[in-house]
ZADO-1210 file (C-alpha; in nm, 4 decimals, padded with zeros to 6 digits):
<atoms>
<atom x="-01.4584" y="-06.5783" z="09.4878" code="MET" pos="1"/>
<atom x="-01.4937" y="-06.8601" z="09.7359" code="SER" pos="2"/>
<atom x="-01.4042" y="-06.8028" z="10.0985" code="ASN" pos="3"/>
<atom x="-01.4754" y="-07.1577" z="10.2158" code="ASP" pos="4"/>
<atom x="-01.1062" y="-07.2193" z="10.2787" code="HIS" pos="5"/>
<atom x="-00.7939" y="-07.0211" z="10.3345" code="ASN" pos="6"/>
<atom x="-00.7455" y="-06.7898" z="10.0407" code="ASN" pos="7"/>
<atom x="-00.5040" y="-06.9401" z="09.7907" code="SER" pos="8"/>
<atom x="-00.2686" y="-06.7265" z="09.5909" code="ILE" pos="9"/>
<atom x="-00.1114" y="-06.7610" z="09.2480" code="GLY" pos="10"/>
<atom x="00.1449" y="-06.5587" z="09.0587" code="PHE" pos="11"/>
<atom x="00.1761" y="-06.4390" z="08.7025" code="ILE" pos="12"/>
<atom x="00.5329" y="-06.3579" z="08.6041" code="LEU" pos="13"/>
<atom x="00.6192" y="-06.1462" z="08.3011" code="LEU" pos="14"/>
<atom x="00.9882" y="-06.2097" z="08.2395" code="THR" pos="15"/>
<atom x="01.2386" y="-06.1551" z="07.9625" code="HIS" pos="16"/>
<atom x="01.5878" y="-06.1239" z="08.1087" code="THR" pos="17"/>
<atom x="01.8201" y="-06.2254" z="08.3958" code="LYS" pos="18"/>
<atom x="01.7326" y="-06.5969" z="08.4271" code="PRO" pos="19"/>
<atom x="01.9187" y="-06.6358" z="08.7573" code="LEU" pos="20"/>
<atom x="01.7037" y="-06.3659" z="08.9130" code="GLN" pos="21"/>
<atom x="01.3891" y="-06.5332" z="08.7750" code="ILE" pos="22"/>
<atom x="01.4921" y="-06.8666" z="08.9315" code="TYR" pos="23"/>
<atom x="01.5536" y="-06.6923" z="09.2607" code="ARG" pos="24"/>
<atom x="01.2107" y="-06.5274" z="09.2598" code="LEU" pos="25"/>
<atom x="01.0369" y="-06.8557" z="09.1737" code="ILE" pos="26"/>
<atom x="01.2242" y="-07.0424" z="09.4471" code="ASN" pos="27"/>
<atom x="01.1339" y="-06.7693" z="09.6949" code="LYS" pos="28"/>
<atom x="00.7633" y="-06.7870" z="09.6068" code="LEU" pos="29"/>
<atom x="00.7749" y="-07.1672" z="09.6327" code="ASN" pos="30"/>
<atom x="00.9322" y="-07.1539" z="09.9771" code="MET" pos="31"/>
<atom x="00.6984" y="-06.8844" z="10.1060" code="MET" pos="32"/>
<atom x="00.3687" y="-07.0078" z="09.9631" code="PHE" pos="33"/>
<atom x="00.4236" y="-07.3852" z="09.9517" code="ASN" pos="34"/>
<atom x="00.4539" y="-07.4224" z="09.5738" code="TYR" pos="35"/>
<atom x="00.1644" y="-07.2063" z="09.4537" code="PRO" pos="36"/>
<atom x="00.0384" y="-07.1916" z="09.0969" code="VAL" pos="37"/>
<atom x="00.2916" y="-06.9831" z="08.9050" code="ILE" pos="38"/>
<atom x="00.2238" y="-06.8976" z="08.5423" code="VAL" pos="39"/>
<atom x="00.5294" y="-06.7556" z="08.3716" code="CYS" pos="40"/>
<atom x="00.5262" y="-06.5745" z="08.0411" code="HIS" pos="41"/>
<atom x="00.8903" y="-06.5638" z="07.9395" code="HIS" pos="42"/>
<atom x="00.9956" y="-06.3915" z="07.6183" code="ASP" pos="43"/>
<atom x="01.2506" y="-06.6429" z="07.4911" code="PHE" pos="44"/>
<atom x="01.3466" y="-06.4056" z="07.2102" code="SER" pos="45"/>
<atom x="01.5134" y="-06.1850" z="07.4738" code="LYS" pos="46"/>
<atom x="01.6921" y="-06.4523" z="07.6786" code="SER" pos="47"/>
<atom x="01.6899" y="-06.8260" z="07.7368" code="ASP" pos="48"/>
<atom x="01.5333" y="-06.9937" z="08.0382" code="LEU" pos="49"/>
<atom x="01.6157" y="-07.3497" z="08.1383" code="SER" pos="50"/>
<atom x="01.2616" y="-07.4804" z="08.1747" code="VAL" pos="51"/>
<atom x="01.3704" y="-07.8327" z="08.2692" code="ASP" pos="52"/>
<atom x="01.4896" y="-07.7071" z="08.6069" code="THR" pos="53"/>
<atom x="01.1579" y="-07.5400" z="08.6965" code="LEU" pos="54"/>
<atom x="00.9313" y="-07.7025" z="08.9545" code="SER" pos="55"/>
<atom x="00.6091" y="-07.8655" z="08.8340" code="LYS" pos="56"/>
<atom x="00.3891" y="-07.5897" z="08.9750" code="ASN" pos="57"/>
<atom x="00.5374" y="-07.3469" z="08.7212" code="VAL" pos="58"/>
<atom x="00.3388" y="-07.3308" z="08.3974" code="LEU" pos="59"/>
<atom x="00.4794" y="-07.1624" z="08.0887" code="LEU" pos="60"/>
<atom x="00.2672" y="-06.9719" z="07.8380" code="VAL" pos="61"/>
<atom x="00.3084" y="-07.1417" z="07.4999" code="ARG" pos="62"/>
<atom x="00.3507" y="-07.0092" z="07.2442" code="PRO" pos="63"/>
<atom x="00.5028" y="-06.7043" z="07.4031" code="TYR" pos="64"/>
<atom x="00.4349" y="-06.3529" z="07.2813" code="VAL" pos="65"/>
<atom x="00.7342" y="-06.1565" z="07.1580" code="GLN" pos="66"/>
<atom x="00.6969" y="-05.8545" z="07.3809" code="THR" pos="67"/>
<atom x="00.8163" y="-05.4988" z="07.3493" code="GLU" pos="68"/>
<atom x="00.8463" y="-05.2313" z="07.6149" code="TRP" pos="69"/>
<atom x="00.5241" y="-05.0269" z="07.6451" code="ALA" pos="70"/>
<atom x="00.3615" y="-05.2341" z="07.3710" code="GLY" pos="71"/>
<atom x="00.0191" y="-05.3983" z="07.3670" code="PHE" pos="72"/>
<atom x="00.2069" y="-05.7273" z="07.3562" code="THR" pos="73"/>
<atom x="00.2510" y="-05.6924" z="07.7333" code="LEU" pos="74"/>
<atom x="-00.1277" y="-05.6855" z="07.7700" code="VAL" pos="75"/>
<atom x="-00.1615" y="-05.9916" z="07.5457" code="GLU" pos="76"/>
<atom x="00.1040" y="-06.1785" z="07.7458" code="ALA" pos="77"/>
<atom x="-00.0723" y="-06.0970" z="08.0719" code="THR" pos="78"/>
<atom x="-00.4134" y="-06.2103" z="07.9472" code="VAL" pos="79"/>
<atom x="-00.2692" y="-06.5317" z="07.8031" code="GLN" pos="80"/>
<atom x="-00.1132" y="-06.6055" z="08.1409" code="ALA" pos="81"/>
<atom x="-00.4421" y="-06.5299" z="08.3175" code="LEU" pos="82"/>
<atom x="-00.6255" y="-06.7688" z="08.0858" code="LYS" pos="83"/>
<atom x="-00.3739" y="-07.0445" z="08.1556" code="LEU" pos="84"/>
<atom x="-00.4104" y="-06.9880" z="08.5296" code="MET" pos="85"/>
<atom x="-00.7907" y="-07.0026" z="08.5030" code="SER" pos="86"/>
<atom x="-00.7664" y="-07.3453" z="08.3367" code="GLU" pos="87"/>
<atom x="-00.5882" y="-07.5226" z="08.6233" code="VAL" pos="88"/>
<atom x="-00.8107" y="-07.7669" z="08.8206" code="PRO" pos="89"/>
<atom x="-00.8392" y="-07.5382" z="09.1246" code="ASP" pos="90"/>
<atom x="-00.7581" y="-07.1775" z="09.0258" code="PRO" pos="91"/>
<atom x="-00.6217" y="-06.9610" z="09.3065" code="PRO" pos="92"/>
<atom x="-00.8495" y="-06.7138" z="09.4800" code="ASP" pos="93"/>
<atom x="-00.6025" y="-06.4318" z="09.4163" code="TRP" pos="94"/>
<atom x="-00.3303" y="-06.3659" z="09.1612" code="PHE" pos="95"/>
<atom x="-00.0388" y="-06.1249" z="09.1793" code="VAL" pos="96"/>
<atom x="00.1199" y="-05.9858" z="08.8633" code="LEU" pos="97"/>
<atom x="00.4982" y="-05.9678" z="08.8999" code="LEU" pos="98"/>
<atom x="00.8004" y="-05.9013" z="08.6828" code="SER" pos="99"/>
<atom x="01.1306" y="-06.0803" z="08.7232" code="GLY" pos="100"/>
<atom x="01.2581" y="-05.7710" z="08.9047" code="ALA" pos="101"/>
<atom x="00.9996" y="-05.7943" z="09.1858" code="ASP" pos="102"/>
<atom x="01.0461" y="-05.9515" z="09.5295" code="TYR" pos="103"/>
<atom x="00.8275" y="-06.0016" z="09.8380" code="PRO" pos="104"/>
<atom x="00.8845" y="-05.7705" z="10.1336" code="ILE" pos="105"/>
<atom x="00.6183" y="-05.9157" z="10.3665" code="LYS" pos="106"/>
<atom x="00.5771" y="-06.2676" z="10.5024" code="THR" pos="107"/>
<atom x="00.3395" y="-06.5091" z="10.3338" code="ALA" pos="108"/>
<atom x="00.1097" y="-06.4988" z="10.6356" code="ARG" pos="109"/>
<atom x="00.0902" y="-06.1197" z="10.6280" code="GLN" pos="110"/>
<atom x="00.0096" y="-06.1199" z="10.2559" code="ILE" pos="111"/>
<atom x="-00.2499" y="-06.3956" z="10.2773" code="LEU" pos="112"/>
<atom x="-00.4164" y="-06.2494" z="10.5860" code="ASP" pos="113"/>
<atom x="-00.4476" y="-05.9133" z="10.4120" code="ASP" pos="114"/>
<atom x="-00.6106" y="-06.0734" z="10.1095" code="LEU" pos="115"/>
<atom x="-00.8344" y="-06.3049" z="10.3140" code="ALA" pos="116"/>
<atom x="-00.9807" y="-06.0102" z="10.5046" code="SER" pos="117"/>
<atom x="-01.0049" y="-05.7868" z="10.1982" code="SER" pos="118"/>
<atom x="-01.3433" y="-05.6442" z="10.0942" code="PRO" pos="119"/>
<atom x="-01.1956" y="-05.5615" z="09.7518" code="TYR" pos="120"/>
<atom x="-01.1745" y="-05.7490" z="09.4231" code="ASP" pos="121"/>
<atom x="-00.8495" y="-05.5875" z="09.3114" code="ALA" pos="122"/>
<atom x="-00.5614" y="-05.3791" z="09.4372" code="TYR" pos="123"/>
<atom x="-00.4622" y="-05.1563" z="09.1496" code="ILE" pos="124"/>
<atom x="-00.3505" y="-04.7989" z="09.1006" code="GLN" pos="125"/>
<atom x="-00.6149" y="-04.6226" z="08.8927" code="TYR" pos="126"/>
<atom x="-00.6688" y="-04.2525" z="08.8300" code="GLU" pos="127"/>
<atom x="-00.9369" y="-04.1103" z="08.6058" code="ARG" pos="128"/>
<atom x="-00.7897" y="-03.9321" z="08.3051" code="ILE" pos="129"/>
<atom x="-00.9808" y="-03.6181" z="08.2141" code="THR" pos="130"/>
<atom x="-00.9414" y="-03.3136" z="07.9940" code="TYR" pos="131"/>
<atom x="-00.9773" y="-03.0894" z="08.3012" code="GLU" pos="132"/>
<atom x="-00.6753" y="-03.2564" z="08.4629" code="THR" pos="133"/>
<atom x="-00.4833" y="-03.2305" z="08.1377" code="TYR" pos="134"/>
<atom x="-00.5296" y="-02.8529" z="08.1288" code="LYS" pos="135"/>
<atom x="-00.4681" y="-02.8024" z="08.4989" code="HIS" pos="136"/>
<atom x="-00.1309" y="-02.7128" z="08.6516" code="ASP" pos="137"/>
<atom x="-00.0134" y="-03.0249" z="08.8324" code="LEU" pos="138"/>
<atom x="00.2619" y="-03.1003" z="09.0790" code="LYS" pos="139"/>
<atom x="00.5709" y="-03.2651" z="08.9235" code="PRO" pos="140"/>
<atom x="00.4870" y="-03.6067" z="09.0693" code="ASN" pos="141"/>
<atom x="00.1442" y="-03.5936" z="08.9026" code="MET" pos="142"/>
<atom x="00.2549" y="-03.4898" z="08.5554" code="LEU" pos="143"/>
<atom x="00.2087" y="-03.8494" z="08.4431" code="TRP" pos="144"/>
<atom x="-00.1653" y="-03.7741" z="08.4377" code="LEU" pos="145"/>
<atom x="-00.1038" y="-03.5215" z="08.1599" code="LYS" pos="146"/>
<atom x="00.1028" y="-03.7799" z="07.9739" code="ASN" pos="147"/>
<atom x="-00.1784" y="-04.0300" z="08.0137" code="SER" pos="148"/>
<atom x="-00.4328" y="-03.7944" z="07.8596" code="TYR" pos="149"/>
<atom x="-00.2031" y="-03.7305" z="07.5652" code="GLN" pos="150"/>
<atom x="-00.1404" y="-04.1034" z="07.5191" code="ARG" pos="151"/>
<atom x="-00.4962" y="-04.2312" z="07.5403" code="TYR" pos="152"/>
<atom x="-00.7379" y="-03.9410" z="07.4958" code="CYS" pos="153"/>
<atom x="-00.6052" y="-03.7384" z="07.2038" code="THR" pos="154"/>
<atom x="-00.6116" y="-03.8085" z="06.8332" code="LYS" pos="155"/>
<atom x="-00.3237" y="-03.7178" z="06.6012" code="SER" pos="156"/>
<atom x="-00.3164" y="-03.6911" z="06.2248" code="PHE" pos="157"/>
<atom x="00.0105" y="-03.6868" z="06.0350" code="TYR" pos="158"/>
<atom x="00.0691" y="-03.5305" z="05.6965" code="PHE" pos="159"/>
<atom x="00.3840" y="-03.5541" z="05.4863" code="ASN" pos="160"/>
<atom x="00.4535" y="-03.3023" z="05.2124" code="TYR" pos="161"/>
<atom x="00.7301" y="-03.3406" z="04.9590" code="LEU" pos="162"/>
<atom x="00.8762" y="-03.0089" z="04.8513" code="LYS" pos="163"/>
<atom x="01.1204" y="-02.9428" z="04.5737" code="LYS" pos="164"/>
<atom x="01.4727" y="-03.0784" z="04.6077" code="TYR" pos="165"/>
<atom x="01.3181" y="-03.3754" z="04.7907" code="PHE" pos="166"/>
<atom x="01.2783" y="-03.1852" z="05.1168" code="ALA" pos="167"/>
<atom x="01.0019" y="-03.3350" z="05.3290" code="GLN" pos="168"/>
<atom x="00.7731" y="-03.1444" z="05.5630" code="LEU" pos="169"/>
<atom x="00.6042" y="-03.3434" z="05.8399" code="ASN" pos="170"/>
<atom x="00.2980" y="-03.1930" z="06.0018" code="ILE" pos="171"/>
<atom x="00.1087" y="-03.3280" z="06.3029" code="GLU" pos="172"/>
<atom x="-00.2394" y="-03.2112" z="06.3933" code="ILE" pos="173"/>
<atom x="-00.3508" y="-03.3238" z="06.7387" code="ARG" pos="174"/>
<atom x="-00.7107" y="-03.3081" z="06.8549" code="LEU" pos="175"/>
<atom x="-00.7334" y="-03.2690" z="07.2330" code="GLU" pos="176"/>
<atom x="-01.0782" y="-03.1470" z="07.3356" code="HIS" pos="177"/>
<atom x="-01.3335" y="-03.4254" z="07.4013" code="PRO" pos="178"/>
<atom x="-01.5815" y="-03.2711" z="07.1591" code="LEU" pos="179"/>
<atom x="-01.3248" y="-03.3107" z="06.8801" code="LEU" pos="180"/>
<atom x="-01.1891" y="-03.6518" z="06.9794" code="THR" pos="181"/>
<atom x="-01.5269" y="-03.8155" z="07.0495" code="LYS" pos="182"/>
<atom x="-01.5662" y="-03.9716" z="06.7014" code="PRO" pos="183"/>
<atom x="-01.2251" y="-04.1376" z="06.7263" code="PHE" pos="184"/>
<atom x="-01.2093" y="-04.2664" z="07.0849" code="LEU" pos="185"/>
<atom x="-01.3984" y="-04.5402" z="07.2718" code="PRO" pos="186"/>
<atom x="-01.4491" y="-04.3272" z="07.5830" code="PHE" pos="187"/>
<atom x="-01.7769" y="-04.1686" z="07.6865" code="SER" pos="188"/>
<atom x="-01.9735" y="-04.0696" z="07.9963" code="LYS" pos="189"/>
<atom x="-02.0404" y="-04.4399" z="08.0507" code="LYS" pos="190"/>
<atom x="-01.6838" y="-04.5528" z="07.9794" code="LEU" pos="191"/>
<atom x="-01.4127" y="-04.3402" z="08.1398" code="ALA" pos="192"/>
<atom x="-01.0398" y="-04.3687" z="08.0800" code="CYS" pos="193"/>
<atom x="-00.8190" y="-04.4699" z="08.3735" code="PHE" pos="194"/>
<atom x="-00.4445" y="-04.5065" z="08.4104" code="SER" pos="195"/>
<atom x="-00.1894" y="-04.6233" z="08.6661" code="GLY" pos="196"/>
<atom x="00.0886" y="-04.8694" z="08.7380" code="SER" pos="197"/>
<atom x="00.1071" y="-05.1877" z="08.5313" code="GLN" pos="198"/>
<atom x="00.1501" y="-05.4072" z="08.8393" code="TRP" pos="199"/>
<atom x="-00.1538" y="-05.5170" z="09.0377" code="PHE" pos="200"/>
<atom x="-00.3229" y="-05.8069" z="09.2138" code="CYS" pos="201"/>
<atom x="-00.6837" y="-05.9219" z="09.1898" code="ALA" pos="202"/>
<atom x="-00.9164" y="-06.2028" z="09.2870" code="ASN" pos="203"/>
<atom x="-01.0682" y="-06.4723" z="09.0692" code="ARG" pos="204"/>
<atom x="-01.3832" y="-06.2697" z="09.0049" code="LYS" pos="205"/>
<atom x="-01.1806" y="-05.9827" z="08.8572" code="ALA" pos="206"/>
<atom x="-00.9560" y="-06.2222" z="08.6633" code="ALA" pos="207"/>
<atom x="-01.2535" y="-06.3901" z="08.4993" code="GLU" pos="208"/>
<atom x="-01.3962" y="-06.0518" z="08.4052" code="TYR" pos="209"/>
<atom x="-01.0680" y="-05.9441" z="08.2414" code="ILE" pos="210"/>
<atom x="-01.0463" y="-06.2676" z="08.0428" code="ILE" pos="211"/>
<atom x="-01.4080" y="-06.2429" z="07.9260" code="ASP" pos="212"/>
<atom x="-01.3839" y="-05.8742" z="07.8388" code="PHE" pos="213"/>
<atom x="-01.0627" y="-05.9210" z="07.6388" code="HIS" pos="214"/>
<atom x="-01.1971" y="-06.2202" z="07.4471" code="SER" pos="215"/>
<atom x="-01.4834" y="-06.0122" z="07.3053" code="GLN" pos="216"/>
<atom x="-01.2444" y="-05.8092" z="07.0869" code="LYS" pos="217"/>
<atom x="-01.4581" y="-05.5031" z="07.1511" code="ASN" pos="218"/>
<atom x="-01.3927" y="-05.1447" z="07.0419" code="TYR" pos="219"/>
<atom x="-01.1932" y="-05.0653" z="07.3560" code="LEU" pos="220"/>
<atom x="-00.9561" y="-05.3599" z="07.3043" code="THR" pos="221"/>
<atom x="-00.9102" y="-05.2808" z="06.9367" code="LEU" pos="222"/>
<atom x="-00.8396" y="-04.9173" z="07.0206" code="TYR" pos="223"/>
<atom x="-00.5778" y="-04.9956" z="07.2837" code="TYR" pos="224"/>
<atom x="-00.4102" y="-05.2507" z="07.0574" code="SER" pos="225"/>
<atom x="-00.3006" y="-04.9592" z="06.8358" code="GLN" pos="226"/>
<atom x="-00.1483" y="-04.7509" z="07.1167" code="LEU" pos="227"/>
<atom x="00.1706" y="-04.7416" z="07.3214" code="LYS" pos="228"/>
<atom x="00.1871" y="-04.7666" z="07.7018" code="TYR" pos="229"/>
<atom x="-00.1394" y="-04.9601" z="07.7073" code="THR" pos="230"/>
<atom x="-00.0172" y="-05.1795" z="07.9938" code="ASP" pos="231"/>
<atom x="-00.0645" y="-04.8727" z="08.2168" code="GLU" pos="232"/>
<atom x="-00.4263" y="-04.8098" z="08.1223" code="SER" pos="233"/>
<atom x="-00.6002" y="-05.1102" z="07.9677" code="TYR" pos="234"/>
<atom x="-00.6619" y="-05.3126" z="08.2844" code="PHE" pos="235"/>
<atom x="-00.7412" y="-04.9997" z="08.4865" code="GLN" pos="236"/>
<atom x="-01.0049" y="-04.8961" z="08.2349" code="THR" pos="237"/>
<atom x="-01.1613" y="-05.2434" z="08.2258" code="ILE" pos="238"/>
<atom x="-01.1772" y="-05.2900" z="08.6025" code="LEU" pos="239"/>
<atom x="-01.2663" y="-04.9343" z="08.7071" code="ALA" pos="240"/>
<atom x="-01.5631" y="-04.9285" z="08.4696" code="ASN" pos="241"/>
<atom x="-01.7028" y="-05.2579" z="08.6001" code="ALA" pos="242"/>
<atom x="-01.9865" y="-05.1718" z="08.8423" code="PRO" pos="243"/>
<atom x="-01.9812" y="-05.5163" z="09.0056" code="HIS" pos="244"/>
<atom x="-01.6150" y="-05.4926" z="09.1084" code="LEU" pos="245"/>
<atom x="-01.4773" y="-05.3130" z="09.4125" code="LYS" pos="246"/>
<atom x="-01.1282" y="-05.1700" z="09.3735" code="LEU" pos="247"/>
<atom x="-00.8739" y="-05.0349" z="09.6175" code="GLN" pos="248"/>
<atom x="-00.6521" y="-04.7623" z="09.4711" code="ASN" pos="249"/>
<atom x="-00.3392" y="-04.9298" z="09.6040" code="ASP" pos="250"/>
<atom x="-00.1134" y="-05.1564" z="09.4006" code="ARG" pos="251"/>
<atom x="00.0416" y="-05.3136" z="09.7136" code="ARG" pos="252"/>
<atom x="00.3777" y="-05.2492" z="09.5509" code="ARG" pos="253"/>
<atom x="00.6689" y="-05.0381" z="09.6710" code="TYR" pos="254"/>
<atom x="00.8179" y="-04.8472" z="09.3758" code="ILE" pos="255"/>
<atom x="01.0583" y="-04.5552" z="09.4014" code="ASP" pos="256"/>
<atom x="01.0161" y="-04.3023" z="09.1204" code="TRP" pos="257"/>
<atom x="01.2532" y="-04.0467" z="09.2719" code="SER" pos="258"/>
<atom x="01.4850" y="-04.0814" z="08.9729" code="SER" pos="259"/>
<atom x="01.2039" y="-03.9270" z="08.7600" code="ARG" pos="260"/>
<atom x="01.3021" y="-04.1216" z="08.4529" code="GLY" pos="261"/>
<atom x="01.1171" y="-04.3766" z="08.2432" code="CYS" pos="262"/>
<atom x="01.2134" y="-04.6499" z="08.4887" code="HIS" pos="263"/>
<atom x="01.1968" y="-04.6634" z="08.8693" code="PRO" pos="264"/>
<atom x="01.5027" y="-04.6561" z="09.0934" code="LYS" pos="265"/>
<atom x="01.6875" y="-04.9837" z="09.1392" code="THR" pos="266"/>
<atom x="01.6462" y="-05.0693" z="09.5070" code="LEU" pos="267"/>
<atom x="01.9604" y="-05.1078" z="09.7201" code="LEU" pos="268"/>
<atom x="02.0446" y="-05.1871" z="10.0825" code="MET" pos="269"/>
<atom x="02.0026" y="-04.8174" z="10.1600" code="GLU" pos="270"/>
<atom x="01.6337" y="-04.8527" z="10.0708" code="ASP" pos="271"/>
<atom x="01.5651" y="-05.1308" z="10.3219" code="LEU" pos="272"/>
<atom x="01.4206" y="-04.9037" z="10.5960" code="PRO" pos="273"/>
<atom x="01.1688" y="-04.7612" z="10.3502" code="ASN" pos="274"/>
<atom x="01.0725" y="-05.1098" z="10.2352" code="LEU" pos="275"/>
<atom x="01.0121" y="-05.2283" z="10.5901" code="LEU" pos="276"/>
<atom x="00.8053" y="-04.9196" z="10.6716" code="ALA" pos="277"/>
<atom x="00.5860" y="-04.9735" z="10.3664" code="SER" pos="278"/>
<atom x="00.2488" y="-05.1495" z="10.3763" code="SER" pos="279"/>
<atom x="00.3222" y="-05.2993" z="10.0341" code="ALA" pos="280"/>
<atom x="00.3442" y="-05.6737" z="09.9805" code="HIS" pos="281"/>
<atom x="00.6080" y="-05.6623" z="09.7070" code="PHE" pos="282"/>
<atom x="00.8679" y="-05.4173" z="09.5827" code="ALA" pos="283"/>
<atom x="01.0428" y="-05.3428" z="09.2571" code="ARG" pos="284"/>
<atom x="01.2761" y="-05.3174" z="09.0995" code="LYS" pos="285"/>
<atom x="01.5751" y="-05.5221" z="09.2133" code="PHE" pos="286"/>
<atom x="01.8858" y="-05.6256" z="09.0210" code="ASP" pos="287"/>
<atom x="02.1065" y="-05.9070" z="09.1547" code="ILE" pos="288"/>
<atom x="02.3948" y="-05.7821" z="08.9402" code="ASP" pos="289"/>
<atom x="02.3862" y="-05.4454" z="09.1187" code="ILE" pos="290"/>
<atom x="02.2896" y="-05.5414" z="09.4749" code="ASP" pos="291"/>
<atom x="02.1934" y="-05.8940" z="09.5799" code="SER" pos="292"/>
<atom x="02.2548" y="-05.8215" z="09.9486" code="ASN" pos="293"/>
<atom x="01.9183" y="-05.6550" z="09.9857" code="ILE" pos="294"/>
<atom x="01.7492" y="-05.9719" z="09.8586" code="LEU" pos="295"/>
<atom x="01.9489" y="-06.1767" z="10.1101" code="ASP" pos="296"/>
<atom x="01.8270" y="-05.9473" z="10.3854" code="GLU" pos="297"/>
<atom x="01.4661" y="-05.9687" z="10.2658" code="LEU" pos="298"/>
<atom x="01.4955" y="-06.3483" z="10.2632" code="ASP" pos="299"/>
<atom x="01.5685" y="-06.3370" z="10.6357" code="GLN" pos="300"/>
<atom x="01.2840" y="-06.0951" z="10.7069" code="ILE" pos="301"/>
<atom x="01.0230" y="-06.2877" z="10.5082" code="THR" pos="302"/>
<atom x="01.1433" y="-06.6364" z="10.6034" code="SER" pos="303"/>
<atom x="00.8220" y="-06.7335" z="10.7875" code="ASN" pos="304"/>
<atom x="00.6383" y="-06.9692" z="10.5554" code="THR" pos="305"/>
<atom x="00.2750" y="-07.0822" z="10.5546" code="ILE" pos="306"/>
<atom x="00.1807" y="-07.4257" z="10.6730" code="SER" pos="307"/>
<atom x="00.0888" y="-07.6807" z="10.4103" code="SER" pos="308"/>
</atoms>
């Protein structure tokens, strides 16, 4: 990554719903960062997006990938967007992966200064997924590590038996111990499995490595393409196993999982003090149909723009 000039920043947006909220986020990024490179992958099968009204700095991934929640299609959409960003005449030094439900909670200067002084190649949540952790008693807020092991590091076999009167018996045999799963998984002592939040930011060096790694269609990529929830492990595993990259285990994202469901809490005005106290650059998730006042307040707080 070049440091000869002020670090530039670009954004990759994965969107599929609430066009008005997408427009608002794009306009906010344009105002804050002086029309940065924005690559948007919008799933038009989920909702329409009036592309004619978008500013010229917004590039759309074409053809788009029809995405599904927790599917490998989210990985494919992200990589396609990264490739498009890498092809612009002067690719940004850093990219930030956002959804349409994200919003900045720091000023542009604060974000850019943090990245300019960063010794890291990526800010991403990554935890090593091991059999020892899987068998260990964990605190409730760390149970996702057990889920991660079951998702990525076990191997299941399914058998269906038809009995008389057309009754069907379904049997699942799951291999869990590494000695049993070794023939079926891509992981080894040299290639560990990692997991964490889907949302991260990284510099050009890390972006180029992701693009190159994915294009090789190696065993790891083929393996993940058959799994669910790969958007929470694929990029972690690629980056954390790269010896030439330096990672910070911090996604720079404020996310409230206190609801303990499959989705984080929708942020409201009551959450503003926690947002302001956070060191994160962005927060999620917001919903303008539930509470747009908090976005109005954040607009005032982050109104300082960078000079052109």
